[in-house]
N, C-alpha and C positions, 0 to 999 in steps of 0.2 A: 535636493536633486530629484528630477523627475524619474519615475521608474518606467520599465517597459510596458506595463499595463496602462499607464496614463495616456499614452498616445501611440498610434501605429503609423508608420510612414505612409504618405499618401501617393506613392508612385503609381499605383493602379488607377486611382481616381483621376490623376493628372494625365493619364494616357501615356506614360513612359513605357516603351516596349520592354519585354522581359530580356531580350538580347542586350539592350542598352544597360539595364539594371545589372546584368551579369558582368559588364565591362567596367562599371563604376569603381569596383574595388581595385581593378588594375590601374586605373587612372589615379586613384587615391594613393596607392602604394608608390607610384612614380612621383607624384606631387609631394608626398611626405619626404621622400629622399631629397628632392630639390629644396624643400623648406629647411631640412636639417643642414644643408650646405649654404643656407642664406641666399639662395637664388631668388630674386624678386619676381621675375617674369619668365615666361617660357613660350616659345612659338608652338603652333599646333603640330608642325613637323617634328620638332624635338620631343614633345610630349608623346606623340603617337609612336615614335621609335622606341621610347623608353617603356611604353606600355605594351608594345608588340602588336599594334594595329595600324591601319593606314590613316593618314591625316583627314581624308574626306569623311571617313566613318566617325572619327573623333569629333569633328566639327558638327556633324549631324547629331551625335549623342549629346553634345553640350547644348545644342539648340533646344532640346527638350527641357533643359534646366534653365533656359533663359539666359545662358551665358554665351556671348559671341566674341569675346576678346576685343582687342583694339588693333586696327590695321597698323602695321609697322612696329607694334610693341609686343603683341601677343596677349597671353592670359596672365592675370595676377595670381601668383602661386598661392599665397595665403588665403585669398578670397575663394579660390577654387577648392582648397582643402576644406574650408568651412562649408562651402556650398554642397559639396559631395557628401561630406560627413553628415550634414543635416538631412540630405535627401535619403541617405541610407539609415538614418535613425541613430547615428553613432554619437550624437550630442546628448543622448540620454543614458541612463543606467539600465542595462539589460541583465537581470539576474538569470543565470543558467544553471541547470542541474545536469550532472553527468551520471548516467546510470551504467554500471558495469566497470568496476575498478580493477581490471586485470592489467596486463602490460600496456595495452593501448589506452585504456581509460586513465591509468596513472600518468602516462606520457602527456595526454591531453590536459590533465590537471596541472602538470608542471609547466605547461606552455606559457611563457611570459607575455605573449602578445594579446591575450584576452583583455586585460585591464586597460592597456593603452588604446584599445579600439572600442571601448564602451561596453565591454562584457565583464560581468562579475560572476565568478563561480560561487553560487549560493550554497551548493551542497554536492557532496559526492555520495552516491548510493550504490550499495552492492547487496546481493542476496545471501552472501556467505556470512553467517553469524560471527565467524572468527575474524572477519574484517572490521566489525563494528568497533568504533572508537580509535582505530589505528589512524594516525595522521598521514596524509598524503599531500604533499605540497603545502603543509601547514594547516590542512583542513581535515578534521576527523571524519572518517567514513561513517555513514549512517545506514541502517538496515532498510531494505525495501518496504518494510511495514510502515515506515514513516514517510513514504513518498508523497502521499496525498496531503498530509498536514504541512510538509515542507513547501510544496507548491502553493498551497493556500496562504501560508504565513509570509512567504517571501515574494508573493505576487509573480511567480515564475511563469513566463509565456514561451520560453525556449528550452527544449530538452535535447540532450545529446545521448544517443544510444550507442554504447560500446560493448554490448553483451554478445554472447554466442548467438548464432542465427536462430536456434530453437527457442530462445527466450525473448527475442526482439519484438514479436508481434504482441505478446502479452504485456510487455513493458510499454509499448506504444499505446495500447488500448487504455492502460491505466493513466498514462500521461494525458491523453486526450480527454478522458473522463474527468480528470482533475482540473482541466482548463487550459492545458498547454496547447498552443495553436501553431507552433513552429517546431519542427524536429530535424535534427541533423543526425543521419543514420550511418554509422560505421559498420553495422552488422551486415554480413554477406547474404542479405535476403531483401525481397521487395515487401514493403509495408503497405497494408491497406488502411486508409484513413478516410474519414468523412469529408465532405465538401467544407471548405473553409480552413482546413489544416494544411499547412505547407510542409513538404518533406524534401530535404536535400540529401542525396545519397553519395557517400564517399566510399568507393570500393577500390582499394589499392591493387588487388589481384587483377581486376579487369583492366586497370590502366597499364599494368605490367604486360598483360596479354596483348594489348593493342600495340605497345612498344615492340614486343616480340614479333608481331606480324610485320611491322615496318622493317625491323632488322632482317627478318627472313627475306623480305622482298628486295631490300638493298643488296643482300648477299647474292640473290639470284641474278639481279641485274649486273653485278660485277663479274659473275661467272660467265656471262655471254657477251662477247665483244659488241654485238649490235644492240644489246639491251633487250632482245626478244627472248622471252622465256621458252625453254624447250617444251615440246608437246608432252602431255602426261603419258606415262607408260601404259601400254595396252593391258587391258584387264581380261584374263581368261575366264570365260563363263564356266561356272561349276557344272559338271555333267549331272544329268538327272539322277544317276545312280550313286552319286557321292553321298555317303552317309554324313552324320554330324561331325565325324572326325576327318572328313575329306579335306582336300587341299583348300586353304583359305585364299580368296581372291587377293590380288595385289593391292586393291583399294577397297576397303570395307565401306558399305553404304553408311551414310550419316544416320 
């Protein structure tokens, strides 16, 4: 079986936009569900609805793959599954290392979807010497001292960082220096990487904050019959002679 280092997907060289690449996994997930139900063909409208996009955008995305479907029939489900999997590089074996085996790292190690999507967890790495040798998801945890040799021996090109924020950049630097060129970052910090290294960031707290914003906005709209938010409360300027313990303004500056 080919490994991740043997070949890298040619989406950039073929001019597929990043926005289209980001939607390909959504199409693949919907198509895989159809395949599991033995559905032979699907229309662009049905597939777009299942993937949560509009059908015009879907047809445009598939045109970059050279797939246009058949009028009156739709798209062949099995062929599209193969075509998108190939474009995403999922027909290969991609060895992955997960660094940081706390609660999140252990949960990632136990995730059963990696293997079915072309990813093999090659190693679990942690800085705690007490973790060394302990099995997580059937894989013994190894100490960070072995990181470089693991990457070299297993041909790893994808690293997952699930460490605390303070350790993430150092781990990132070691991964990159050892030859890792793609990083999935779960640490709540922004990583600095050289050109040619791709980083995808997953920050659950940010996603929750965005949802909280939308919930607050919906609650505000429901509180006003006409949907118009009330004006902000007036802010009393602090008198010049107010000391540090004087009255705090109703709205503090950002």
